[in-house]
C-alpha positions in Angstrom: 78.0 34.1 -70.7 77.3 30.9 -68.9 73.5 30.7 -69.3 71.1 29.7 -66.7 72.6 26.2 -66.0 74.8 27.6 -63.3 75.9 26.3 -59.9 72.5 26.9 -58.3 70.8 25.0 -61.2 73.3 22.1 -61.0 72.8 21.8 -57.2 69.0 21.7 -57.7 69.2 19.1 -60.5 71.5 16.8 -58.5 69.2 17.1 -55.4 66.2 16.2 -57.6 68.1 13.2 -59.1 69.1 12.0 -55.6 65.4 11.7 -54.5 64.4 9.4 -57.3 66.0 6.1 -56.1 64.3 6.5 -52.7 60.9 6.3 -54.4 61.5 2.6 -55.2 62.3 1.5 -51.7 64.7 -1.0 -53.2 68.1 0.2 -52.0 67.4 1.7 -48.5 70.6 3.6 -47.8 72.9 1.7 -50.2 73.0 4.5 -52.9 76.1 6.4 -53.9 76.0 9.6 -55.9 79.5 9.3 -57.4 81.2 6.7 -59.5 82.6 4.2 -56.9 86.2 3.2 -56.7 85.6 0.3 -54.2 83.1 -2.5 -54.7 79.8 -2.2 -52.9 79.7 -3.5 -49.4 76.1 -4.5 -49.3 73.8 -5.7 -52.1 71.7 -4.6 -53.9 73.5 -1.3 -54.4 73.1 1.6 -56.8 75.7 4.1 -57.9 74.8 7.2 -59.9 77.2 9.9 -61.3 77.3 12.6 -63.8 78.0 11.6 -67.4 78.3 13.5 -70.7 76.8 17.0 -71.2 76.1 18.2 -74.7 74.1 20.7 -76.6 71.0 19.6 -78.6 70.0 21.6 -81.7 66.4 20.4 -81.8 65.5 22.3 -78.6 67.9 25.2 -78.8 67.0 28.7 -80.0 69.0 31.6 -81.5 70.2 33.0 -78.2 70.3 30.0 -76.0 71.6 26.4 -76.4 69.6 23.7 -74.7 71.2 20.3 -74.1 71.4 16.9 -72.4 73.0 16.2 -69.1 73.4 12.5 -68.7 73.4 10.7 -65.4 75.1 7.3 -65.6 74.8 4.5 -63.1 75.1 0.9 -62.1 72.8 -1.4 -60.3 74.8 -4.1 -58.4 72.8 -7.2 -57.5 75.0 -10.1 -56.8 78.5 -11.5 -57.2 78.5 -13.2 -60.6 79.8 -16.4 -59.0 76.4 -17.0 -57.4 74.3 -15.9 -60.3 71.1 -17.9 -60.9 67.6 -17.5 -62.2 66.4 -15.6 -59.1 69.2 -13.1 -59.6 68.1 -12.4 -63.1 64.6 -11.8 -61.8 66.0 -9.4 -59.2 68.0 -7.5 -61.8 64.9 -7.0 -64.0 62.8 -6.0 -60.9 65.4 -3.4 -59.9 65.9 -2.1 -63.5 62.1 -1.7 -63.9 61.7 0.0 -60.5 64.5 2.5 -61.1 63.4 3.4 -64.7 59.8 3.6 -63.5 60.8 6.0 -60.8 62.7 8.2 -63.3 59.7 8.0 -65.7 57.5 9.2 -62.9 59.8 12.1 -62.3 59.5 13.1 -66.0 59.7 16.8 -65.1 62.4 17.3 -62.4 61.7 21.0 -62.1 64.1 24.0 -62.3 66.0 24.1 -65.6 65.3 20.5 -66.3 62.8 20.2 -69.2 62.4 16.4 -68.8 63.9 13.0 -68.5 64.2 11.9 -72.1 62.1 8.8 -71.5 61.6 7.8 -75.1 64.6 9.3 -76.7 62.9 12.3 -78.4 66.2 14.1 -78.4 68.6 11.2 -79.0 69.5 9.0 -76.0 66.5 7.4 -74.2 66.3 6.3 -70.6 67.9 2.8 -70.4 69.1 0.0 -68.2 71.1 -2.8 -69.7 71.8 -6.0 -67.9 75.5 -6.6 -67.6 78.3 -8.5 -65.8 80.1 -5.6 -64.1 83.8 -6.1 -63.3 84.6 -4.0 -60.2 87.5 -3.9 -57.7 88.7 -7.4 -58.5 85.2 -9.0 -58.5 82.5 -9.4 -61.1 78.9 -8.5 -60.3 75.6 -9.2 -62.0 73.6 -6.0 -62.4 72.8 -3.3 -65.0 74.3 -0.2 -66.6 71.9 2.8 -66.4 71.7 5.9 -68.6 69.4 8.8 -67.5 69.3 11.6 -70.2 68.0 14.8 -68.7 67.1 17.6 -71.1 68.0 21.1 -69.8 66.4 24.2 -71.3 68.3 26.5 -71.5 71.8 25.2 -70.8 74.0 27.9 -72.1 73.6 31.4 -73.5 74.9 31.7 -77.1 74.6 35.5 -77.6 74.4 38.4 -75.1 
């Protein structure tokens, strides 16, 4: 049996995740919900996509396994060739705004128990500044990890 994290629950989760960046007002319409192949055409830009999915014993019961669905992402701020002090400030501002928006959406609804803000079940909500090589260019920005705890994820026993 698949459990309750089925197509309907996945669609609902992705719809909830997609609303979060809009709360910051930082990216306007420059948000992608897939891992990009091409470099961003306008900056700042945000890309979010699905990452690892795994069971978590600390939340699971005897009949159902709960787990973590990770949303990965990148914040693109500037071409690294023009990086300066103001860009570092912009990177930190966007990181804080995005993580703050996900922290404010602690309970996404549906099967989502919570965004694991503090890492209670392993991975915590993070944004790490980085130089991001992409499509022949290097950007200054951040790598983002959003761990979402799903309860229940799969059925273990009928």
